[in-house]
Phi, psi and omega in degrees: 000142182277166184300317181299320179294317178298316179298316180297320176300315181293317178300313179297317181292327178296316178295318177298318178298315179301319179296323180286320187279318187262117185272038179234143177291137178211167178239131177267122178273169182297138177282155177210164184267136174238161177245162179287156354280155172256133182251118177275155182267310191233301186206150176203168174229132181249132179230126178286145179238133177214142182156234177300340178213153180241133180181205180218146172249127177242125176252119184239091175272181166259167176298322178296322178296316179301316179299317181293317179295317177300319178298316181291324184276322189236359180074018178216149179283138178265120181211174181048230187293344178282342185299309182296317180298314181292324178299316177298317181291322177298315176299319179297319179294317180296313181292320179296317178294323176303314179298319180296317179298314182291328180300326178294343179255020182057038179247119183269128178209127175246158182237155175270166172299151183289144174242118181265133178239136181237160179083186179281109187231141175255135177260131174236179174097017176218149178281316178207160179219154174264123180253129178241105176281140180232127181245131178268165183306323184274006179094349176290163185210168167214157177244140171250133176237135176238114175259141178242124179283143178289140175290142179255000000 
């Protein structure tokens, strides 16, 4: 399978995973390519991907989005010291579900433990990334970024 087909499979499976994991209605906007550096605003979780393709998945919500998702999933607002932990777990759930979806298509993908980043942070180390903006009913949003490492 060629790289473009693999990337499209991962993008589609990521959106499907998000739909399964997050119990709030949202709209997925068109994905587009960005170049480094990428600047996050508040908080994100980075998960390494390795298998048929190598790269990273970055889930970048806002603090308000994390609170809303926590409320929808567990009936409680996620705040203070729970925010980072839940953000990491949310990324882990999305990436784990992504692997399960792809496995059904004979696509092998393993994930690294989640790394949570807070504050205004710039990401380097990728040539380009696919950015998928997601908007929730209340106007809150999150961004998904998929970086693909070049084959050597």
